[in-house]
N, C-alpha and C positions, 0 to 999 in steps of 0.2 A: 425437429420442428417442424410443423405441418406450414404450407402455404398460405398466405393469406389471399382472401378474396380480394379480387379487384373487380369494381364495378363495371370497368371497360369490357372485360371477359364477361360478365353476367348480360350487358346489353347488347354485346356481339354477337352470342352464341345460345342464347335461352330465351330469348322473346318470340311468342307465339303469336301476340295480337299487339297493335299500336293503333290506337283511335282517339282523336282529338275532338271532343263534341262542348257544345253548351250544357251546362248541369243545371243549378237552380236558377231560375230569372226571377226577379222581384222587382215589380215596378211600382212606381207611382202613378196616380190618374189626378188629375188636377183641371180646373176652367181655367185656361189663360187670363180670359178676360174678366176673373173675380178674383182677382189678388189683392188688391187695394181697397180701402174703405171707400175712394171717390166712385170705384165701379161697382160695389154692392148698392149706392144708393142711386146710380144711373140704372141698375138693374130693377129698382124698385119702383123709381119715378116714369122712366121713359119706355123702360120694356115691359113692366105690369102695370104701367100707368097709376100710379097710386101718387096722390098728393103729398103725404107725410111718409118718409121712409122710417120705418117701426122695426123692432125687432119682433113684433106681433104678426107681422107679415110672414116673415122665416120660422118663425115657430109654428104658425099655420101649415105651412110646407112641410115642414118637417113632421108634424103630426099625423097630415095625409099621406106621407112614405111611411112611417111607421104601422099607419093601418093598414097599407096595400102589401105590406110584408106579411101581415099576419093572416090576411084574407090570402094571399099567395100559398101560404105554408098550407091553410087548411082547404084551399080547393086541389091541392097538387098531392095532400097526404104525406107531407114533408117532415121530418120530425123537426123541431126546434129545440136545440141543445143550449142551457145556460151556462156559460163557461166560468169555473170557480178560478180563484185568483192563482193557484199555482198549477191549475192545469196546463199540460202540454197538447195544444189543440190538436196535433194531427195523431196524437194516440187517441183521444177522445174521438175522433172521425173516423179512425181506420176501419172499423167496422162495418160503417156506413158505406165507406169507397169501395171496401171489399165486396159487400151485397151487389152493389151496383154494376161492378166491374162483372160480376158472374152473368149479367145480362147480356153483357155487349153493346147496350145502347147508352147513347149520350144522357146524362139528366144530374137535377140538382137534389143530391144524397141528404142533405141536413142544413138546416140553418143555425148557426153559433151566434149566441147571442153575449158582448162582450161590455163592459164598462172600462173605457180605457181614454186617457189622456191622447187629447188630437189638435191640431192647431187650427183653430177655428175664428171665426169673428166673433167679437163680443161687442155689444151695444153700450156706449155711455152717453146719458142725459144730460146733454149740452147746455139746455135750455133754450127757449125759444121767443120772439117776439110776440107780442099781442096774445100773450097765453097760450099759443100754440106751443107743443113740445117740439124739441130738435136734437136728432140724436147722430152721434158720429161711431163709426165701425171701425176697431182697430183688431189686427189677428191675435191671439193668446191662446195659451193652452189650458184647455178646460177637459173635465172628465165627463165625456158624453156615451152614447150607445153606439155600439159599431155591430154591423150583421155581416156575419162570413158565410158567405155561400159557398159552401164545398160542392165541387163540379166533379164529376166522373164524365170527362170527355172523350169521343171515340178516337179521336188523333191525340191528345195530349194527357190521358190517364187522368190521376188524380190532381185537382189543382184547386185554387179558391180566388174568389173575389170578394173583398172587403169594403163595405160601404159606409160611411159614416153617416150619420142622421141628421146631422147639425152644418148649418151653412158654411162653407161652400162644398161639403160632402165631398171631402177627399177620399180618395179611393186606392186600395191597396192590391194588386195582382200578383199570383206567385202561379208558376208552372213549372215544368221539369223537361230540361230539354232530351235527356237521356230517355226519359219515357216515352215522348214526342218520337223520338228514332227508332225505338223497340217498336212501336206501331208502325211505324212507314214501311221498316224491315219484314215486318208479317205480311202487309197489304203487299209488298213487292216479290213474296215468296222468297225471301233469303233466309235461311235456317241460321240460327244462334244459340249459343246459351248465355244466360243471362246473370251478372253478378247482382250485388243489392242494389246496386244503383249504376248500373252501366252493362257491359259486354265481357264475357267469360271466354269466347269463342265465337267465330265466324266463318263459315264456310266460303264467304267471298266476302275479306276484309276491305278491297278498293271499292265496291258496291256500297258496305256500308259506311265508308268513310266520305263518300260523295252523298248521303241521305244527310248525314250528320251537318256536310256543309250546307244544304239548303233550307235548315232552320235559321230563317232571317226576320227581320223586322216586320217584313209583310205578313209572313206566317202569323206572326203573335198577334199582330194587328186583328187579323180577320178572327183570330180566336176571339179576341176582347169584343169587337163589333158584334158578331154572333150573339154572344150571349148578353151584351148588353139591350140586345131587342128581345130577349126573354126574360129577364130579370126584373123585378120592380125598381123603378130606383126615383129618386125624388124631382128629376127634372124632365118634362115635358117635352113631345115632338116640337111644340111651339118654340118652346127653349131653345130646342138646336136647331131649328131654321135660321134664329138668329144670332147663332155661334154659341149659346151657353151649352157647350157639352165638355166631355174630359178630352183630353190628349194624355198620351203615356211618354211618362220619362224613366230613366233607369236609375233603379234605387241600389240593387244590389246584381251584379252578373258575375256567375261562377262559370269560367272557362277552363275546362280539363282535359287531362292528358292522361290516358288509362294504359298503362304498358303491363301486358299481362306475362307471366312467366311461363316456362313449360314445366315447372316442378317448384310446388310452394317453398322448398328449402331457396333455390335460389332467390326467391323474394326475401326472404330474411336474411340471406348472404348479402344482398345489396343494402339493406338497413344497418346490419352489422358493421359492416366495410364501410359505410357513409359515417356513422356515428365515430366510431373509432380512429378515423382517419382526421376528424377534425376536432378531438377532443381538447387537444393541447395547443391549436393554433388560433383559436379565437380568443374571446375574453373570458377567463378562466372563472371570474365571478357568475357569471350566466352561463358558460358550458354553451358556444355556440357556434353553429356551422359557418364554412365561408359562405359569402355570395358575392359575386363578381361587381368589381367595382365599375360598372357600367349602368348609368341610369336607363330604365325601360326603353326600348326602340321604338320610334314614331311608325314602325311600318312600312318606314321606307330607307331603312338603314341607319337614321339620323337619330341621335340620342335626344332624349325629352331634357332638357336644360330644368333641373330643379336641385334646391339646396335641402331639401328634407331628409333626416336622417332615416336612415334604414336596419332595422335591428333583426336578430335572429334567434329562434327559442327552439331548443331539442325538448320534447315532452314524452314521457314515457308513462303508458298504463299497461300496469301488469307487464305482459311482455311485449305489448305493443309500442312501436315507437313514431312518432309525429314530429314535423319539423315545420315551424312558421316563420316566414320572413313578414317582417310588418317594413310598410313604407307607407308614410301618412295616414289616409283613412283606410288603405285597403292592406291585402296580405296575399302571400302565396302558401299555400298547404301542400304538403308532401307526407305521405303516410301510407300503411300497406293494406290494401282493399281485399277483404274478406281472405287473407293470410297467402293471397297468390298473385297480386297485382299490384304495383307502383300506380298510385295516384297522386298527381300534380294538379293543383287547382289555383288558378289566380282569382282571387275575389276582388272584385273591384266594387268599393260603396260609395267611391264620387269618380264619375269619369273623366272630371277636371283633375284627376291625378295623373291620367294618361294623355291629358291637353284633348280631351274628347267633349262633345256636349252633351248635356244630358237626355235630350229628347231621343224616344226609341228609334228613330230613324238613323240616329248615328250608330247603332249596333254593328253594323258592316264596317265601320270604323274601328270599333273598339275591340271586337273581336281579334283581328289579325294580331292587333299589339298585346292583346293577352296571352294567346298563343306563341307569339314571339317570347314574352316573357317565359312561359313554362320550358320552352326550348333553351334558352340562355343560361339558366338555372342548371338544367341537367347538363349542358355542355360545361358550363364551370365545375361540376361534379366530377364530370370525367376528366377535364384538366387536372384536377387536383390530385387523382391518382394516375396521371401518364403524362407527367411533367418532368421527366428525364432530359437533361438538355445534350444536345449533340455536339460533339467537342467544337467544330466550328462558334457555334451558339455561346458555349462556356467561353471560349477564349475570347470573343467578342467584347464581354461584358467585364471579364474578371481582367482583363489587360488592355492598356491604350491601344487607339486604334484609329483609322482615318474613316470620315464619312465619304459619302459616294461626291459631297461637294467640296472635299478635302480639308474640313473640319476636323480637329483631331478631340477625341472623345474620351474623358478623364475614366481611368480605370476604377473598378469596382470591385475589389480584391475579397474572395472569399476567406473568411476567418477575421476582418479587420473588424475589432466591435463595433465602430460606427456603422460601417455597413451592415452589420449582422443586425443592428437596434433597425438601422433603418429599412431593411426588408422585413423583418419582423413587425413594423410598426405599419408598415402595407399592407401584410397578411390581417392585421386587427382592420385595416379601412378598408379590406374587402367588403365588409358589412353594409357599408357606406355607400350611397350613390354619389363617389366624388369625394375628394378630400381638398385643403386648403392648406396653404403655408403653415397657418396657425393651429389646425387641428391635428397635423402630420407629426410638427415639431413638439407638441405636448406630447404624443405618443412616445416619439423617439425617446424623450427626456426620461422617461417611466422606465423604459426599457434600458437605455445606457447607463442611468444612473450616475451622470456626471454633467458639468455644466455643457450645454448645447445650446449656443447664439443663433440669433437670426440671421447673422450671416453665413454659419455653417449650413443650415437649413437651405439658405438661397443657393448655396452652392451646390448641396446636394439636389436639390430640384433640377438645377443645371446639367448635373450628371445623369440623372434619371431622363431627363426630356433628351439629350444628344445620344444616348443610349437607345432610345425609343423604347423606352420602358412606360411614359407615362404620356398624356397630351393633354392640352390645355384646352379648355371648352373654349368657345368663341364668346367674346363679349362678358368675360368672366374671370375670375381669379380663383377657380377651381379647376381641379385636373382629375382625369380617370386613367386608370391600367389601360394600357395597351395588353392584347394578347401574350405579348412576348413578356410585359411584364408580370403578366398573372402568372406565367409559368418561371421565371427566373423568381419572383417574391416566394413562391411555394418550393422550388428546388432549393434555395439556400437556407430557408429556414428550415425545410424537413430534413435535409444533410446534416445541420449544425444541430438540431434539437435532437435528432432520433438517432444519429450515427457517432457525430463526435464528441457531444456532450456524454453520452451513454459510455463510450469506449473510453474516455479519458478517467473514467469513474469506474472503469469496470473490474478494479481489483480489488473492490469491497462490496459486500452486499447492497443493495438486492443483486448486482449482476449473478449470472448463473453459475454454480460452481465449476463446471466445465469451462468457461469462460476465464475464472479467476486460475484454477490450475493451469491453464495455457500460457496466461500471461507470466506466472512464475517463472514456468519453464524459461520462456524467452527472455524473462529479466537476468535467470541464470545464467543462459548462454552468453547473453551480449556482455556479462560484468566479466565472464570467462575470458571475450575476447579483449575486452578493456585492459585485464591483469597480463594477457600476454603481450599485448602491446605496449607495456609499461607505461601506461596511461592513468596509472593510480594517482592518489590525492598526494601532492608533494609536502615534504616533510617540513 
């Protein structure tokens, strides 16, 4: 039997490049002082000097903006593309981006036009006194015209800025961190080979990592400001002087870690080992991978207190495997990149999931937390294939012992059905960010298949805590597995499910024929010793 691939061996001996970088960055642009109806009325009355706030005023601004877009396209010979309903916009625009890239100069490559639902202000006639109309303004989803300004930027490569043509003119901005890093590396004279969206090799990996670390909110803000001074926009410089201008917030931030292996077979071996090792330890109805029972780190070593569940899904497309860990609005993706690199991406769809604020200036706080999540996922997978317990550690948990302060720790003996069910339940709970008395007890009952009282659960939680296997969150009734707890739960469960249980049924198929024959020989010899010792069945 050939030896199984171990991901620790792959990561320690066959990594050619390991780079962390922001990947896709998707931002919202909004005018902070145009977010409620009263601000809209103040904009028209106090700022524009209109006596009656009316939707006709906003329509006039929108009409002027749409006309300026048409004139801008005509004056600069920019193609205007009407997006169809099922179009994948980047595919439609790719040829324009490629043509502009060949020139090496920044420019608007094309303007896409789409009808989309946007959260804009709708006007309602409330009726006024003395025959004069009076309107109120409330946010609502309406299907309106949006303009996609697709750009090729000398620093960022392909990107776009989408501007809604209706008040308060929300904006979307999309850039790619890897494309930015590639252009900075070329300008610095650093030689590299590109992946489809990343780096396959580099002559100076530390310098490349330093470049990736330089992509900050300031760099992105400068990109936005530069293009907003070039593109036609519905707000004027007069509006800008009085604070009516867009600020950026984070809509979706992808933080990636790319580990390139020295040969494609090692990349495939990593995923084969990862999936095989976890098929029988997660929830069997969904085929989940283990995910460490710690919440994401705050960036200062402190866990983020959150009770939201985290689930994990393995997806196979043809021979490619990807893994997704879902947490609230966000997720972690792990997949094979171009057949030779491991890509881990933490995709933050709501910065609040990591206790961060949304404004772009908080990117420097968000990125270290996302990088930490990538590292913690990989560390968990490495522990899963390196969880062999040294004898002292096994004895500490399996036998009663004394803590440093003289307290006796109850034993958690291997093979005890209740203990095995408890650790099996903890393996399932690795897919959630913490667990409670109630949630863990429900899983233990499923595995134990007998009555399991709340008092027994309380005692078992006490055993886990005194053995240092779990820790209670501050100001909470939730628990997290400690690093020792992770190792012990995996070790007990793997040994029981993959060694003990198969060996106890090794005398029948589907056990290998060699093993069944060997057990028959052992049984025959043991029976011979029993007969010779006169220990046969009494008459």
